[in-house]
Structure formats: C-alpha cells, structure tokens
C-alpha positions, 0 to 999 in steps of 0.5 A: 347241332345242324346235321349236314344235308350233303355227303362228305364227297359231294362236289358242287361244281360236278353237280352243276355241270350235270345240270348244265348239260341237260338244259335246252333253249325254249325261245323261237329261232328268231329271238336274238335277246332274251331275259327275265324268265318265270315259269309254272308247270301244269299237267306236264307242261311248263309255261315259261314267260320272258322278255325277248327281242328279234333285233340284238342280244340283251334287253333295255327298258328303252328298247321299244322292240322288247316284247313279252313271250310265252313258250309252252314245253312238254316236260317229259319230251322236252319239246317246245310246243308253242311260242306266243307273243302276248305283249308288245308295243303298240299292239291293239287288243280288244279293249286297249292299245299298248303305247310305244315302249318295251314290254318288260319283266313278265311274271305269271301264276296259275289263277285257277284250273283253266287260267294262267295270269301273265303280268308285265310292265309297259315302259312308256318313255314318252314325256310325262307318262308313267309306266303301267303293270298289266296282266293278260290271261292264258286259257289252258284248255284253248291254248290261247290268250284272252283278247283283252289286257287289264291294268293291275292296281296297287294299294298303299296306305294312301289308297288304291291306284293304277300300278305305276311308279308314282304311287309306289314311291309316294307310299315309300316317302311316307315311310322314310324312303329318300330315293328320287322318283322315277317314271318307270321301273316298277316290277314284280321281281320274285316268283309269286309265293303262296302262304296260308292260301294267300299269294305274295309278291316282291315289288321293286322299283329297279332304278329307284332302289325301292323294295316292298313285300305285298299280297294279292287280293283274291281276284289277283289283280291288286297288290297291297303293300304290307311292308317296306325294306329299303334300309339302310339308305346308303345302300341301293337295294333291288330285286329281292327274293323273300321266303318264310322261315320255319319259325314263321318269320320272313327273310329277304335277300336283296341285290345291291347296286352300289358299294361292293355289290354284295347281297344283303339280307333283311328280316321281319317277324310279320312281313310288315316291319323289316330290319335294315339290310345287313351282310351275312357271312355265307354270301361273300363276293356276290355281284349285282344280279337277281337272287333265288330263295325257294323252299321245297320239301322243307329245304331252302334253296338260296341262289346268287351270282358271284363276282368271279368270272369264267373267261371274263363272262358276265354273271358266269358263276352262280351258287345254289346253297341249301339249308333246313333252317335258313341259317346254316347253309351248304353249297349244293351246286356251283354253276361255272360257265362262260355262257353265264348263268343268271336270273334263274327260277326254280319250280317243283313239279311231281317230285322234281325241281325244274329251272329256267335261266338266262344264258348267251354265247357272245354278247357282253350281257350274255342275255340271248336265250332262255334255257329250261331243264331239270335241277334234281329229283326230290328225295322221297 
C-alpha cells in the first residue's frame, strides 16, 4: 500500500499561491522577451541562463535578435548581481564568429570547481546551412566568460559529427524514425542529470519531433546517443524529461505536439531500448509545454501544464505532483495565474528546492521574463 506524502488538509492551490508570491524577475530592465531558463546554484549564487530579446515579447528561432543571457543571483538576499550576454548573432569571439540567427535554448552545468559550461544552439537560417550547438565556459572566480566558443559534438552509431540536426536525424532514420529532416531545432531540453558519476541529457529536434537519451563524455563536449524514444509514429513528441526510478529503470514524460496535445510516457530498462509512448491516468488534460521530472530526497517531482486557462492566458495552469515510486502520484502544487507558469526548472541547494519559470503580463505567449524563487524546504 502506498502511504501518502501529504496531509489530508493539504491544498495544492494555496501552496502554489505562496510560491508565486515570492518569485522575482532576474532579467535586465531592457529585456522584453525571455524564455527557456536553466539554473545551477554554487556557493550561494544562482546562475540562471535563458534566451532573451530587447525588441518584443516572446521568442522564435527565426528572430535573429534573440540572444542568450546569464543572470547571477545571490540566493540569500535575492539580489541580481550580474547579467551578461554570452551568445548573440554575429558576435566575434577570440576564435569564431557566430552567424546570423537566433541563439536559442541555453542549458548549463557545473564542469568543475571553477567552471560552469553553458550550451546553446545557433540557428542560422541561411540557405543550405545547419544549426550548431556550441558551448562557452564561465569562470566562477573571475565572474566572467572565456573569450572563446566551442562546437559541441554528437556521437551516433554512424560516427562522431558536429552537433547538428542532420547527423541526429540520420541516426534516427536507421532506427526506424519516419520524420522529415530539418536544418534547425536540435536542442538540449531537460536539465542535465548525473547518475553513477555520468552526466546525461535529453536530445530533441523540436520541429522534427525526434527524441533521444544521451550521455556526455568526461570532457563534457560530446553527446553520445544511448537510446531513441520517438514511437508511436502517429504522435509528434518533443521536449521530454527523463529520470531513473527506484528499480533502476528509466521513465520519460514527453510533450505532444499533435492529436490531443496531452503528455505521453515511455519506459526503458536500460536507457537504450524504450517502449512506445502511452498515456498514463494521472496526467489528463495536458497541453503542449515542457514538463519537469526531478527527484529530491527520494521524492519525485513531476510538473506539467494543463490545457485549462486562467482568464484566457497561455499555459496558465501548472501542476506539480510528487511520488516515491514514480507510479502513485499526489498533487502538491497547483499554480494558477494569468501571468502563465511555463518551462519551470527545479534545483536543490542546501536543503531547499529553488525554481526558475517563464512568466509574462500582456503578450499572447506570456514569455516576457524569467522568475526565480524558493519552492520549499526539504524535510530533514
């Protein structure tokens, strides 16, 4: 019998309202559109990356004025200490110059005691060119980025290639994938996760509807595809979040871009062979938005957007469910806000869980700023 993690009087909406009241904006004043945040917390500082622009709300891969930024926040005081642009179109670095096109979907991880590695995709829409995933290192003691950018690589059954959509697609074709190739859209979509001292990541071609589970090499510059989970063919699946369950198996929750838009789940005993996606009864009325799947202190946190809307706002209801086994779930938080609550990340630091999330006030997409704050203290 599965024992409850929550009291009988727990109110998910009241809990969500308390969290919403404590969130604050980490973007620079000139930012008009922001989305797709990721975060690591080191020595009391939250390092938050996101895509931004100073022109209009929202983001699109064909907007060349979308750039990638880093905000450094003192966790104790809530003060934003630094905001830096680290990737922008046509920027000249010490070793390379980025092409025209959006710098898109940044993610980051702590490489070592003094380095945070920030990845991003450069979406070059010139005819005949492929987008490329790059990385740039931030030096923690100096509080500054390295002057160089570097091309990430992807390793598949066919070999080692620049991390570009074509190589990812050709690999999937050999596995039975039926989707059409694209020249852009290869992204890192879930936060990096460490299992058995190895770093894992979800790879996604968003416009192509292609997903895979990957592992980084020790140098953290090459992504090796371990297994693909794009079935069933009739579903267009994107932006998955993956975690390992107590029995050692793996579970993925994936966003669906067609049919009823509800989230679907795929399972794997080893991270290499995956079942076709299927619906699960605890996630109903979901909509096409990025999910969250984390584990803190032996408790899983599963976050997903409902199709329900508050005052007609886009992605305005977000549920955060908890479980000890990844099978039986309880609703711990329900975020309901006309400002939207989308593309959340959860990170643990010194006995507490912190979050970043996209919100906005007036635009149709509600992608106007990145908010940061505390979700909860973990039980001791």
